[in-house]
MIDOSE-1310 file (N, C-alpha, C; in nm, 2 decimals, decimal comma, always signed):
residues 292
xxxx	+11,01/+12,00/+14,05/+11,12/+11,90/+14,03/+11,22/+11,91/+14,15; +11,28/+11,80/+14,18/+11,37/+11,80/+14,29/+11,49/+11,89/+14,28; +11,54/+11,94/+14,39/+11,65/+12,03/+14,39/+11,77/+11,97/+14,32; +11,84/+12,04/+14,24/+11,96/+11,99/+14,17/+12,07/+12,09/+14,17
xxxx	+12,19/+12,06/+14,13/+12,30/+12,15/+14,12/+12,27/+12,26/+14,02; +12,32/+12,38/+14,05/+12,29/+12,49/+13,96/+12,36/+12,48/+13,83; +12,30/+12,53/+13,72/+12,37/+12,52/+13,59/+12,50/+12,60/+13,59; +12,61/+12,54/+13,54/+12,74/+12,60/+13,53/+12,81/+12,54/+13,42
xxxx	+12,87/+12,62/+13,33/+12,94/+12,57/+13,21/+13,06/+12,48/+13,25; +13,11/+12,50/+13,37/+13,23/+12,43/+13,41/+13,20/+12,32/+13,51; +13,07/+12,29/+13,54/+13,04/+12,19/+13,63/+12,95/+12,09/+13,56; +12,98/+11,96/+13,58/+12,90/+11,85/+13,52/+12,77/+11,85/+13,60
xxxx	+12,65/+11,85/+13,53/+12,52/+11,85/+13,60/+12,49/+11,72/+13,66; +12,46/+11,72/+13,79/+12,42/+11,59/+13,86/+12,29/+11,62/+13,92; +12,18/+11,56/+13,87/+12,05/+11,58/+13,93/+12,03/+11,52/+14,07; +11,93/+11,56/+14,14/+11,90/+11,50/+14,27/+11,86/+11,36/+14,25
xxxx	+11,86/+11,28/+14,35/+11,81/+11,14/+14,34/+11,67/+11,14/+14,28; +11,65/+11,04/+14,20/+11,53/+11,03/+14,12/+11,45/+10,90/+14,15; +11,32/+10,91/+14,15/+11,24/+10,79/+14,18/+11,22/+10,71/+14,05; +11,25/+10,76/+13,93/+11,22/+10,69/+13,81/+11,29/+10,56/+13,79
xxxx	+11,42/+10,55/+13,82/+11,48/+10,41/+13,80/+11,41/+10,30/+13,88; +11,38/+10,34/+14,01/+11,31/+10,24/+14,09/+11,17/+10,20/+14,03; +11,09/+10,30/+13,99/+10,96/+10,27/+13,94/+10,98/+10,20/+13,80; +11,08/+10,24/+13,73/+11,10/+10,17/+13,60/+11,13/+10,02/+13,62
xxxx	+11,21/+9,99/+13,72/+11,24/+9,85/+13,75/+11,12/+9,77/+13,78; +11,03/+9,83/+13,86/+10,91/+9,76/+13,89/+10,82/+9,74/+13,77; +10,81/+9,85/+13,69/+10,72/+9,84/+13,57/+10,78/+9,73/+13,47; +10,91/+9,73/+13,45/+10,97/+9,63/+13,36/+10,95/+9,49/+13,42
xxxx	+10,96/+9,47/+13,55/+10,94/+9,34/+13,61/+10,80/+9,29/+13,58; +10,70/+9,38/+13,61/+10,56/+9,34/+13,59/+10,53/+9,31/+13,45; +10,59/+9,39/+13,36/+10,57/+9,37/+13,21/+10,62/+9,24/+13,17; +10,74/+9,20/+13,21/+10,80/+9,08/+13,16/+10,73/+8,95/+13,23
xxxx	+10,69/+8,97/+13,35/+10,62/+8,86/+13,42/+10,48/+8,83/+13,34; +10,42/+8,94/+13,31/+10,29/+8,93/+13,23/+10,31/+8,87/+13,10; +10,42/+8,92/+13,03/+10,44/+8,87/+12,89/+10,48/+8,72/+12,89; +10,57/+8,68/+12,98/+10,60/+8,54/+12,99/+10,48/+8,45/+13,02
xxxx	+10,40/+8,49/+13,11/+10,28/+8,42/+13,15/+10,18/+8,41/+13,04; +10,17/+8,52/+12,97/+10,07/+8,53/+12,85/+10,12/+8,43/+12,75; +10,25/+8,43/+12,72/+10,30/+8,34/+12,61/+10,28/+8,19/+12,66; +10,27/+8,16/+12,79/+10,25/+8,03/+12,84/+10,11/+8,00/+12,87
xxxx	+10,02/+8,08/+12,81/+9,87/+8,06/+12,81/+9,81/+8,08/+12,95; +9,87/+8,16/+13,04/+9,81/+8,19/+13,17/+9,70/+8,30/+13,14; +9,59/+8,28/+13,19/+9,48/+8,37/+13,17/+9,50/+8,51/+13,22; +9,58/+8,52/+13,33/+9,60/+8,65/+13,38/+9,72/+8,72/+13,32
xxxx	+9,79/+8,65/+13,23/+9,92/+8,71/+13,18/+9,89/+8,83/+13,09; +9,79/+8,83/+13,01/+9,76/+8,94/+12,92/+9,73/+9,07/+13,00; +9,64/+9,07/+13,09/+9,61/+9,19/+13,17/+9,73/+9,24/+13,25; +9,81/+9,15/+13,30/+9,93/+9,19/+13,38/+10,03/+9,26/+13,28
xxxx	+10,04/+9,20/+13,17/+10,14/+9,26/+13,07/+10,09/+9,40/+13,03; +9,96/+9,42/+13,00/+9,91/+9,55/+12,96/+9,92/+9,65/+13,08; +9,90/+9,60/+13,20/+9,92/+9,70/+13,31/+10,07/+9,74/+13,33; +10,16/+9,64/+13,31/+10,30/+9,67/+13,32/+10,34/+9,76/+13,21
xxxx	+10,29/+9,74/+13,09/+10,33/+9,83/+12,98/+10,28/+9,97/+13,00; +10,16/+9,98/+13,05/+10,10/+10,11/+13,08/+10,18/+10,18/+13,19; +10,22/+10,11/+13,29/+10,31/+10,16/+13,39/+10,44/+10,21/+13,34; +10,50/+10,13/+13,25/+10,63/+10,16/+13,19/+10,62/+10,29/+13,10
xxxx	+10,51/+10,30/+13,03/+10,49/+10,42/+12,95/+10,48/+10,55/+13,04; +10,41/+10,53/+13,15/+10,40/+10,64/+13,25/+10,53/+10,68/+13,30; +10,62/+10,58/+13,33/+10,75/+10,61/+13,39/+10,83/+10,68/+13,28; +10,83/+10,63/+13,16/+10,91/+10,70/+13,05/+10,86/+10,84/+13,03
xxxx	+10,73/+10,86/+13,03/+10,68/+10,99/+13,01/+10,73/+11,09/+13,12; +10,72/+11,04/+13,24/+10,77/+11,13/+13,35/+10,92/+11,15/+13,35; +11,00/+11,04/+13,33/+11,14/+11,05/+13,33/+11,19/+11,14/+13,22; +11,15/+11,12/+13,09/+11,20/+11,20/+12,98/+11,14/+11,34/+13,00
xxxx	+11,03/+11,36/+13,06/+10,98/+11,49/+13,08/+11,08/+11,57/+13,17; +11,13/+11,50/+13,27/+11,23/+11,57/+13,36/+11,36/+11,60/+13,28; +11,40/+11,51/+13,20/+11,52/+11,54/+13,12/+11,50/+11,66/+13,02; +11,38/+11,66/+12,96/+11,35/+11,77/+12,87/+11,35/+11,91/+12,95
xxxx	+11,29/+11,91/+13,06/+11,29/+12,03/+13,14/+11,43/+12,07/+13,19; +11,51/+11,97/+13,22/+11,65/+12,01/+13,25/+11,73/+12,06/+13,13; +11,70/+12,01/+13,02/+11,77/+12,05/+12,90/+11,73/+12,20/+12,86; +11,60/+12,22/+12,85/+11,56/+12,36/+12,81/+11,58/+12,46/+12,93
xxxx	+11,61/+12,41/+13,05/+11,64/+12,50/+13,16/+11,78/+12,54/+13,16; +11,86/+12,49/+13,07/+12,00/+12,53/+13,06/+12,10/+12,45/+13,15; +12,06/+12,34/+13,20/+12,14/+12,27/+13,30/+12,26/+12,19/+13,23; +12,24/+12,16/+13,10/+12,34/+12,07/+13,04/+12,45/+12,15/+12,97
xxxx	+12,57/+12,10/+12,98/+12,69/+12,17/+12,92/+12,75/+12,07/+12,82; +12,87/+12,10/+12,77/+12,94/+12,02/+12,67/+12,97/+11,88/+12,72; +13,00/+11,87/+12,85/+13,04/+11,74/+12,91/+12,91/+11,65/+12,91; +12,80/+11,71/+12,95/+12,68/+11,63/+12,95/+12,64/+11,59/+12,81
xxxx	+12,66/+11,67/+12,72/+12,63/+11,64/+12,58/+12,71/+11,52/+12,53; +12,84/+11,52/+12,57/+12,93/+11,41/+12,53/+12,88/+11,28/+12,59; +12,84/+11,29/+12,72/+12,79/+11,17/+12,79/+12,66/+11,12/+12,72; +12,57/+11,20/+12,68/+12,45/+11,16/+12,61/+12,49/+11,09/+12,48
xxxx	+12,59/+11,15/+12,41/+12,63/+11,08/+12,28/+12,69/+10,95/+12,30; +12,78/+10,94/+12,40/+12,84/+10,81/+12,43/+12,73/+10,71/+12,47; +12,63/+10,75/+12,55/+12,53/+10,66/+12,60/+12,44/+10,61/+12,48; +12,42/+10,70/+12,38/+12,34/+10,66/+12,27/+12,42/+10,56/+12,18
xxxx	+12,55/+10,59/+12,17/+12,63/+10,49/+12,09/+12,63/+10,35/+12,15; +12,65/+10,35/+12,28/+12,65/+10,22/+12,35/+12,51/+10,15/+12,34; +12,40/+10,23/+12,35/+12,27/+10,18/+12,34/+12,25/+10,11/+12,20; +12,29/+10,18/+12,10/+12,27/+10,13/+11,96/+12,36/+10,01/+11,94
xxxx	+12,48/+10,01/+12,00/+12,56/+9,89/+12,00/+12,50/+9,77/+12,06; +12,43/+9,79/+12,18/+12,36/+9,68/+12,24/+12,25/+9,63/+12,15; +12,18/+9,72/+12,08/+12,08/+9,68/+11,99/+12,14/+9,60/+11,87; +12,25/+9,64/+11,83/+12,32/+9,56/+11,72/+12,35/+9,42/+11,77
xxxx	+12,40/+9,40/+11,89/+12,42/+9,27/+11,95/+12,29/+9,19/+11,97; +12,19/+9,26/+12,00/+12,05/+9,20/+12,02/+12,01/+9,13/+11,88; +12,02/+9,21/+11,78/+11,98/+9,15/+11,65/+12,09/+9,05/+11,59; +12,21/+9,07/+11,63/+12,32/+8,98/+11,59/+12,29/+8,84/+11,65
xxxx	+12,23/+8,83/+11,77/+12,20/+8,70/+11,83/+12,09/+8,63/+11,75; +11,99/+8,71/+11,70/+11,88/+8,65/+11,63/+11,92/+8,61/+11,49; +12,00/+8,70/+11,42/+12,06/+8,66/+11,29/+12,15/+8,53/+11,31; +12,22/+8,53/+11,42/+12,31/+8,41/+11,45/+12,22/+8,28/+11,46
xxxx	+12,11/+8,29/+11,52/+12,02/+8,18/+11,54/+11,97/+8,13/+11,40; +11,94/+8,23/+11,31/+11,89/+8,19/+11,18/+12,01/+8,13/+11,10; +12,13/+8,18/+11,11/+12,24/+8,13/+11,04/+12,27/+7,98/+11,09; +12,27/+7,97/+11,22/+12,30/+7,83/+11,28/+12,20/+7,73/+11,23
xxxx	+12,07/+7,77/+11,23/+11,97/+7,67/+11,19/+11,98/+7,63/+11,05; +12,02/+7,73/+10,96/+12,03/+7,70/+10,82/+12,16/+7,63/+10,78; +12,27/+7,67/+10,84/+12,40/+7,62/+10,80/+12,45/+7,50/+10,88; +12,40/+7,48/+11,00/+12,45/+7,37/+11,08/+12,34/+7,27/+11,12
xxxx	+12,23/+7,32/+11,18/+12,13/+7,23/+11,23/+12,06/+7,16/+11,12; +12,02/+7,23/+11,02/+11,94/+7,17/+10,91/+12,02/+7,07/+10,83; +12,14/+7,09/+10,79/+12,22/+6,99/+10,72/+12,24/+6,86/+10,81; +12,26/+6,89/+10,94/+12,29/+6,77/+11,03/+12,16/+6,68/+11,04
xxxx	+12,04/+6,75/+11,05/+11,92/+6,67/+11,06/+11,89/+6,60/+10,93; +11,94/+6,66/+10,82/+11,92/+6,60/+10,69/+12,01/+6,49/+10,65; +12,10/+6,45/+10,74/+12,19/+6,34/+10,72/+12,33/+6,37/+10,68; +12,37/+6,50/+10,67/+12,50/+6,53/+10,64/+12,60/+6,51/+10,76
xxxx	+12,72/+6,47/+10,73/+12,82/+6,46/+10,83/+12,78/+6,36/+10,94; +12,79/+6,40/+11,07/+12,76/+6,31/+11,18/+12,61/+6,29/+11,20; +12,53/+6,36/+11,13/+12,39/+6,34/+11,14/+12,33/+6,23/+11,06; +12,41/+6,16/+10,98/+12,36/+6,05/+10,90/+12,29/+5,94/+10,97
xxxx	+12,34/+5,90/+11,09/+12,27/+5,80/+11,16/+12,14/+5,85/+11,22; +12,14/+5,97/+11,27/+12,01/+6,03/+11,32/+11,91/+6,04/+11,21; +11,95/+6,08/+11,09/+11,86/+6,10/+10,98/+11,80/+5,96/+10,94; +11,88/+5,86/+10,93/+11,84/+5,73/+10,88/+11,75/+5,66/+10,98
xxxx	+11,77/+5,68/+11,11/+11,69/+5,61/+11,21/+11,56/+5,69/+11,24; +11,57/+5,82/+11,25/+11,45/+5,89/+11,30/+11,37/+5,97/+11,19; +11,45/+6,04/+11,10/+11,38/+6,13/+11,01/+11,42/+6,10/+10,86; +11,41/+5,97/+10,82/+11,46/+5,93/+10,69/+11,39/+6,01/+10,58
xxxx	+11,27/+6,05/+10,60/+11,20/+6,12/+10,49/+11,22/+6,27/+10,50; +11,29/+6,32/+10,59/+11,31/+6,46/+10,61/+11,41/+6,52/+10,51; +11,37/+6,63/+10,45/+11,45/+6,70/+10,35/+11,51/+6,83/+10,42; +11,63/+6,86/+10,40/+11,69/+6,97/+10,47/+11,68/+7,10/+10,38
xxxx	+11,58/+7,11/+10,29/+11,56/+7,23/+10,21/+11,50/+7,34/+10,30; +11,55/+7,46/+10,28/+11,50/+7,58/+10,35/+11,40/+7,65/+10,25; +11,28/+7,70/+10,31/+11,24/+7,70/+10,45/+11,18/+7,57/+10,49; +11,19/+7,54/+10,62/+11,14/+7,41/+10,67/+11,08/+7,44/+10,81
xxxx	+10,98/+7,35/+10,84/+10,92/+7,35/+10,98/+10,99/+7,25/+11,07; +11,09/+7,18/+11,02/+11,17/+7,09/+11,10/+11,11/+6,95/+11,08; +11,18/+6,85/+11,14/+11,14/+6,71/+11,13/+11,00/+6,70/+11,19; +10,91/+6,62/+11,12/+10,78/+6,61/+11,17/+10,68/+6,72/+11,13
xxxx	+10,74/+6,81/+11,05/+10,65/+6,93/+11,00/+10,58/+6,99/+11,12; +10,66/+7,05/+11,21/+10,60/+7,12/+11,33/+10,51/+7,23/+11,28; +10,39/+7,23/+11,33/+10,29/+7,34/+11,29/+10,23/+7,32/+11,16; +10,26/+7,21/+11,09/+10,19/+7,18/+10,96/+10,26/+7,25/+10,84
xxxx	+10,21/+7,22/+10,73/+10,27/+7,29/+10,61/+10,23/+7,43/+10,60; +10,31/+7,51/+10,54/+10,29/+7,66/+10,53/+10,35/+7,71/+10,40; +10,31/+7,83/+10,37/+10,37/+7,90/+10,25/+10,45/+8,02/+10,30; +10,55/+8,06/+10,23/+10,63/+8,18/+10,26/+10,57/+8,30/+10,20
xxxx	+10,62/+8,42/+10,24/+10,57/+8,54/+10,19/+10,68/+8,59/+10,08; +10,63/+8,61/+9,96/+10,73/+8,65/+9,85/+10,80/+8,78/+9,89; +10,93/+8,78/+9,86/+11,01/+8,90/+9,89/+10,97/+9,02/+9,81; +10,91/+9,00/+9,69/+10,89/+9,11/+9,59/+10,75/+9,17/+9,60
xxxx	+10,68/+9,14/+9,71/+10,55/+9,20/+9,73/+10,56/+9,31/+9,84; +10,49/+9,29/+9,95/+10,49/+9,38/+10,06/+10,63/+9,40/+10,12; +10,71/+9,30/+10,14/+10,85/+9,32/+10,19/+10,93/+9,42/+10,11; +10,92/+9,41/+9,98/+10,99/+9,51/+9,89/+10,93/+9,65/+9,91
xxxx	+10,80/+9,66/+9,92/+10,74/+9,79/+9,94/+10,78/+9,85/+10,07; +10,78/+9,77/+10,17/+10,83/+9,82/+10,30/+10,97/+9,86/+10,30; +11,05/+9,79/+10,23/+11,20/+9,83/+10,21/+11,21/+9,97/+10,15; +11,13/+9,99/+10,04/+11,13/+10,12/+9,98/+11,08/+10,23/+10,07
xxxx	+10,98/+10,20/+10,15/+10,93/+10,29/+10,25/+11,03/+10,33/+10,35; +11,10/+10,23/+10,41/+11,20/+10,26/+10,51/+11,32/+10,34/+10,45; +11,36/+10,30/+10,33/+11,47/+10,37/+10,27/+11,43/+10,52/+10,24; +11,31/+10,54/+10,20/+11,26/+10,68/+10,18/+11,26/+10,75/+10,31
xxxx	+11,22/+10,69/+10,42/+11,22/+10,75/+10,55/+11,36/+10,79/+10,60; +11,46/+10,71/+10,56/+11,59/+10,75/+10,59/+11,64/+10,88/+10,52; +11,59/+10,89/+10,40/+11,61/+11,02/+10,32/+11,54/+11,14/+10,38; +11,42/+11,12/+10,42/+11,34/+11,23/+10,48/+11,40/+11,28/+10,61
xxxx	+11,44/+11,18/+10,70/+11,49/+11,23/+10,82/+11,63/+11,29/+10,81; +11,71/+11,26/+10,70/+11,83/+11,32/+10,67/+11,81/+11,46/+10,62; +11,71/+11,48/+10,54/+11,67/+11,62/+10,49/+11,63/+11,70/+10,61; +11,55/+11,64/+10,70/+11,51/+11,72/+10,82/+11,63/+11,76/+10,91
xxxx	+11,73/+11,67/+10,92/+11,85/+11,70/+10,99/+11,92/+11,82/+10,93; +11,94/+11,82/+10,80/+12,00/+11,93/+10,74/+11,92/+12,06/+10,76; +11,78/+12,05/+10,76/+11,70/+12,16/+10,78/+11,71/+12,23/+10,92; +11,73/+12,14/+11,02/+11,74/+12,20/+11,15/+11,88/+12,26/+11,17
xxxx	+11,98/+12,21/+11,10/+12,11/+12,27/+11,11/+12,12/+12,41/+11,03; +12,03/+12,42/+10,93/+12,02/+12,54/+10,85/+11,91/+12,64/+10,91; +11,85/+12,59/+11,02/+11,74/+12,67/+11,09/+11,62/+12,70/+11,00; +11,59/+12,60/+10,91/+11,47/+12,61/+10,82/+11,36/+12,53/+10,89
xxxx	+11,28/+12,60/+10,97/+11,18/+12,53/+11,06/+11,07/+12,47/+10,98; +11,02/+12,53/+10,88/+10,91/+12,48/+10,80/+10,96/+12,35/+10,73; +11,07/+12,35/+10,67/+11,13/+12,23/+10,60/+11,15/+12,12/+10,71; +11,20/+12,15/+10,82/+11,22/+12,06/+10,93/+11,09/+11,99/+10,97
xxxx	+10,99/+12,06/+11,00/+10,86/+12,00/+11,04/+10,80/+11,92/+10,93; +10,81/+11,96/+10,80/+10,76/+11,89/+10,69/+10,82/+11,75/+10,68; +10,95/+11,75/+10,67/+11,02/+11,62/+10,64/+11,03/+11,53/+10,76; +11,03/+11,59/+10,88/+11,03/+11,51/+11,00/+10,89/+11,44/+11,01
xxxx	+10,78/+11,52/+10,98/+10,65/+11,47/+10,98/+10,63/+11,36/+10,88; +10,69/+11,37/+10,76/+10,69/+11,27/+10,66/+10,75/+11,14/+10,71; +10,86/+11,16/+10,78/+10,93/+11,04/+10,84/+10,84/+10,96/+10,93; +10,77/+11,04/+11,02/+10,67/+10,97/+11,11/+10,56/+10,90/+11,03
xxxx	+10,51/+10,97/+10,93/+10,41/+10,91/+10,85/+10,46/+10,78/+10,78; +10,58/+10,78/+10,73/+10,63/+10,66/+10,66/+10,65/+10,55/+10,76; +10,69/+10,58/+10,88/+10,70/+10,48/+10,99/+10,57/+10,41/+11,01; +10,46/+10,49/+11,02/+10,33/+10,44/+11,04/+10,28/+10,36/+10,93
xxxx	+10,31/+10,40/+10,81/+10,27/+10,32/+10,69/+10,34/+10,19/+10,69; +10,47/+10,19/+10,72/+10,55/+10,06/+10,73/+10,48/+9,96/+10,83; +10,44/+10,01/+10,95/+10,38/+9,93/+11,05/+10,24/+9,88/+11,00; +10,17/+9,96/+10,93/+10,04/+9,92/+10,88/+10,06/+9,80/+10,78
xxxx	+10,16/+9,81/+10,69/+10,18/+9,70/+10,59/+10,23/+9,58/+10,66; +10,31/+9,60/+10,76/+10,36/+9,48/+10,83/+10,25/+9,41/+10,91; +10,15/+9,48/+10,96/+10,04/+9,42/+11,02/+9,95/+9,34/+10,92; +9,94/+9,40/+10,80/+9,87/+9,34/+10,69/+9,94/+9,21/+10,65
xxxx	+10,07/+9,21/+10,65/+10,15/+9,09/+10,62/+10,13/+8,98/+10,72; +10,13/+9,02/+10,85/+10,11/+8,92/+10,95/+9,97/+8,86/+10,95; +9,87/+8,94/+10,92/+9,73/+8,89/+10,91/+9,72/+8,79/+10,79; +9,79/+8,82/+10,68/+9,79/+8,74/+10,56/+9,86/+8,61/+10,59
xxxx	+9,97/+8,62/+10,67/+10,05/+8,50/+10,70/+9,97/+8,40/+10,79; +9,90/+8,45/+10,89/+9,83/+8,37/+10,98/+9,70/+8,31/+10,92; +9,63/+8,40/+10,84/+9,50/+8,36/+10,79/+9,50/+8,28/+10,66; +9,60/+8,31/+10,58/+9,60/+8,25/+10,44/+9,71/+8,15/+10,42
xxxx	+9,83/+8,17/+10,49/+9,95/+8,09/+10,46/+9,98/+7,98/+10,56; +9,91/+7,99/+10,67/+9,94/+7,90/+10,79/+10,08/+7,92/+10,84; +10,13/+8,04/+10,81/+10,27/+8,07/+10,86/+10,25/+8,14/+11,00; +10,28/+8,07/+11,10/+10,26/+8,13/+11,24/+10,39/+8,12/+11,32
xxxx	+10,39/+8,17/+11,44/+10,50/+8,15/+11,53/+10,53/+8,01/+11,56; +10,43/+7,92/+11,54/+10,45/+7,78/+11,57/+10,49/+7,70/+11,45; +10,52/+7,76/+11,34/+10,55/+7,69/+11,22/+10,70/+7,65/+11,22; +10,74/+7,57/+11,31/+10,87/+7,52/+11,32/+10,98/+7,63/+11,33
xxxx	+11,10/+7,59/+11,29/+11,21/+7,68/+11,30/+11,20/+7,80/+11,21; +11,14/+7,78/+11,09/+11,12/+7,90/+11,00/+11,02/+8,00/+11,06; +10,91/+7,95/+11,11/+10,81/+8,04/+11,16/+10,86/+8,12/+11,28; +10,94/+8,05/+11,37/+10,99/+8,11/+11,49/+11,09/+8,22/+11,46
xxxx	+11,18/+8,19/+11,37/+11,29/+8,29/+11,33/+11,23/+8,40/+11,25; +11,13/+8,37/+11,16/+11,07/+8,48/+11,08/+11,00/+8,58/+11,17; +10,92/+8,53/+11,26/+10,84/+8,63/+11,35/+10,93/+8,69/+11,46; +11,03/+8,62/+11,50/+11,12/+8,67/+11,60/+11,20/+8,79/+11,54
xxxx	+11,25/+8,77/+11,42/+11,33/+8,88/+11,36/+11,24/+9,00/+11,31; +11,14/+8,97/+11,23/+11,05/+9,07/+11,18/+10,97/+9,14/+11,29; +10,93/+9,06/+11,39/+10,85/+9,11/+11,50/+10,92/+9,21/+11,59; +11,05/+9,17/+11,63/+11,13/+9,26/+11,71/+11,17/+9,38/+11,63
xxxx	+11,19/+9,37/+11,50/+11,22/+9,49/+11,42/+11,10/+9,58/+11,41; +10,98/+9,52/+11,40/+10,86/+9,60/+11,40/+10,84/+9,68/+11,53; +10,88/+9,61/+11,64/+10,88/+9,68/+11,77/+10,97/+9,80/+11,77; +11,09/+9,78/+11,71/+11,18/+9,89/+11,71/+11,13/+10,00/+11,62
xxxx	+11,07/+9,97/+11,51/+11,01/+10,07/+11,42/+10,90/+10,15/+11,50; +10,82/+10,08/+11,58/+10,72/+10,14/+11,66/+10,78/+10,24/+11,76; +10,88/+10,20/+11,83/+10,95/+10,28/+11,93/+11,01/+10,40/+11,85; +11,08/+10,38/+11,74/+11,14/+10,49/+11,66/+11,04/+10,59/+11,62
xxxx	+10,92/+10,54/+11,57/+10,82/+10,63/+11,52/+10,76/+10,71/+11,64; +10,75/+10,65/+11,75/+10,70/+10,73/+11,87/+10,80/+10,84/+11,91; +10,93/+10,80/+11,90/+11,04/+10,90/+11,94/+11,04/+11,01/+11,84; +11,03/+10,98/+11,71/+11,03/+11,08/+11,60/+10,91/+11,17/+11,62
xxxx	+10,79/+11,12/+11,66/+10,67/+11,20/+11,68/+10,70/+11,30/+11,80; +10,76/+11,25/+11,91/+10,79/+11,34/+12,02/+10,89/+11,45/+11,98; +10,99/+11,41/+11,90/+11,08/+11,51/+11,85/+11,01/+11,62/+11,76; +10,91/+11,57/+11,68/+10,84/+11,66/+11,60/+10,76/+11,77/+11,68
xxxx	+10,70/+11,72/+11,79/+10,63/+11,82/+11,88/+10,73/+11,91/+11,95; +10,84/+11,86/+11,98/+10,94/+11,94/+12,05/+10,99/+12,05/+11,95; +11,01/+12,01/+11,82/+11,05/+12,10/+11,72/+10,95/+12,21/+11,70; +10,82/+12,17/+11,70/+10,71/+12,26/+11,69/+10,71/+12,36/+11,80
xxxx	+10,75/+12,32/+11,92/+10,75/+12,41/+12,04/+10,88/+12,49/+12,04; +10,97/+12,47/+11,95/+11,09/+12,55/+11,94/+11,20/+12,51/+12,04; +11,21/+12,38/+12,08/+11,30/+12,34/+12,18/+11,45/+12,33/+12,13; +11,47/+12,32/+12,00/+11,60/+12,30/+11,95/+11,65/+12,42/+11,87
xxxx	+11,78/+12,43/+11,87/+11,85/+12,53/+11,78/+11,94/+12,46/+11,68; +11,99/+12,54/+11,59/+12,08/+12,47/+11,49/+12,21/+12,42/+11,55; +12,25/+12,47/+11,67/+12,37/+12,42/+11,73/+12,35/+12,33/+11,85; +12,22/+12,32/+11,89/+12,19/+12,24/+12,01/+12,06/+12,16/+11,98
xxxx	+12,08/+12,03/+11,93/+11,97/+11,95/+11,90/+12,00/+11,80/+11,91; +12,08/+11,76/+12,01/+12,12/+11,62/+12,02/+12,01/+11,53/+12,02; +11,90/+11,56/+12,09/+11,78/+11,47/+12,10/+11,74/+11,43/+11,96; +11,73/+11,53/+11,87/+11,70/+11,50/+11,73/+11,80/+11,40/+11,67
xxxx	+11,93/+11,43/+11,69/+12,03/+11,35/+11,63/+12,03/+11,21/+11,68; +12,00/+11,19/+11,81/+12,00/+11,06/+11,87/+11,89/+10,97/+11,81; +11,77/+11,03/+11,79/+11,66/+10,96/+11,73/+11,69/+10,93/+11,58; +11,75/+11,02/+11,51/+11,79/+11,00/+11,37/+11,89/+10,89/+11,36
xxxx	+11,99/+10,88/+11,45/+12,08/+10,77/+11,46/+12,00/+10,63/+11,47; +11,91/+10,63/+11,56/+11,83/+10,51/+11,59/+11,75/+10,47/+11,47; +11,70/+10,57/+11,40/+11,62/+10,54/+11,28/+11,70/+10,48/+11,17; +11,82/+10,54/+11,15/+11,91/+10,48/+11,05/+11,95/+10,34/+11,08
xxxx	+11,97/+10,31/+11,21/+12,00/+10,18/+11,26/+11,88/+10,08/+11,22; +11,76/+10,13/+11,25/+11,64/+10,05/+11,21/+11,64/+10,02/+11,06; +11,68/+10,12/+10,98/+11,68/+10,10/+10,83/+11,78/+9,99/+10,80; +11,90/+10,00/+10,85/+12,00/+9,90/+10,82/+11,96/+9,76/+10,86
xxxx	+11,91/+9,75/+10,97/+11,86/+9,61/+11,02/+11,76/+9,56/+10,92; +11,67/+9,64/+10,87/+11,57/+9,59/+10,78/+11,63/+9,54/+10,65; +11,73/+9,61/+10,60/+11,80/+9,56/+10,48/+11,85/+9,42/+10,50; +11,91/+9,40/+10,62/+11,96/+9,26/+10,65/+11,85/+9,16/+10,66
xxxx	+11,73/+9,20/+10,72/+11,62/+9,12/+10,72/+11,56/+9,08/+10,58; +11,55/+9,19/+10,50/+11,50/+9,17/+10,37/+11,58/+9,07/+10,29; +11,71/+9,08/+10,30/+11,80/+8,99/+10,23/+11,80/+8,85/+10,28; +11,82/+8,83/+10,41/+11,84/+8,70/+10,47/+11,72/+8,63/+10,51
xxxx	+11,61/+8,70/+10,53/+11,48/+8,63/+10,57/+11,39/+8,62/+10,45; +11,38/+8,72/+10,37/+11,28/+8,71/+10,25/+11,34/+8,67/+10,12; +11,46/+8,71/+10,09/+11,52/+8,69/+9,96/+11,59/+8,55/+9,95; +11,69/+8,53/+10,05/+11,77/+8,41/+10,04/+11,70/+8,29/+10,10
């Protein structure tokens, strides 16, 4: 690893210049170019996206590997720990704003756009001239039934089961947190492992739900405003569950290797914060997307 400042309790650790931010920027650029092209039906978009994603995974593996080696090497002091905590708080806040934008789109479509298209208020003329037969009942695929008719997924089936799974995972990760603070290694590994397993089960059931929606209900990303908001919100949440599950698995292996102590385990805490955030977002999704 590159030469860095020596560890000192009174000196803020500053690593030597790193190649990872530069490589990460390239990987992210390639990934997004590939994804955008893939979504616009470019034949080369899929392979480029997969190449960029693989490159990004490699960058993250190397970058976080350096951070872990610095941590177990004793380079970090209280000031660095505080910086990590502030960074994680701001990261989660940015994720809150990310989902707030999507929930805002759902709210705008239901409370403003739909009534206007249905002839309420200033939309009366538009409704009578262009979409006289349009009903503003939710869920809707919009005027002209974009994407054709579809059925919705009942809230009290798989969505309710997935809600119970995520709530249970919030309990297991909390028990694991108490276990690491009490230095109970066996209990820590058991309940953290259960949290990883519950995350995988959630993702399995979500994949089953998507297959059912596309195959049997004609509910797709192209099913008007309902389809786009449904898959946008649940899909990005599923992506966050995937990332959280991977992070929890990495922390489990680090716990197995004895990287943490009862007084020094912020990496565990950071992932636990993220997982609780994922739980809370799902509760909002279950209520506003499936129930109401």
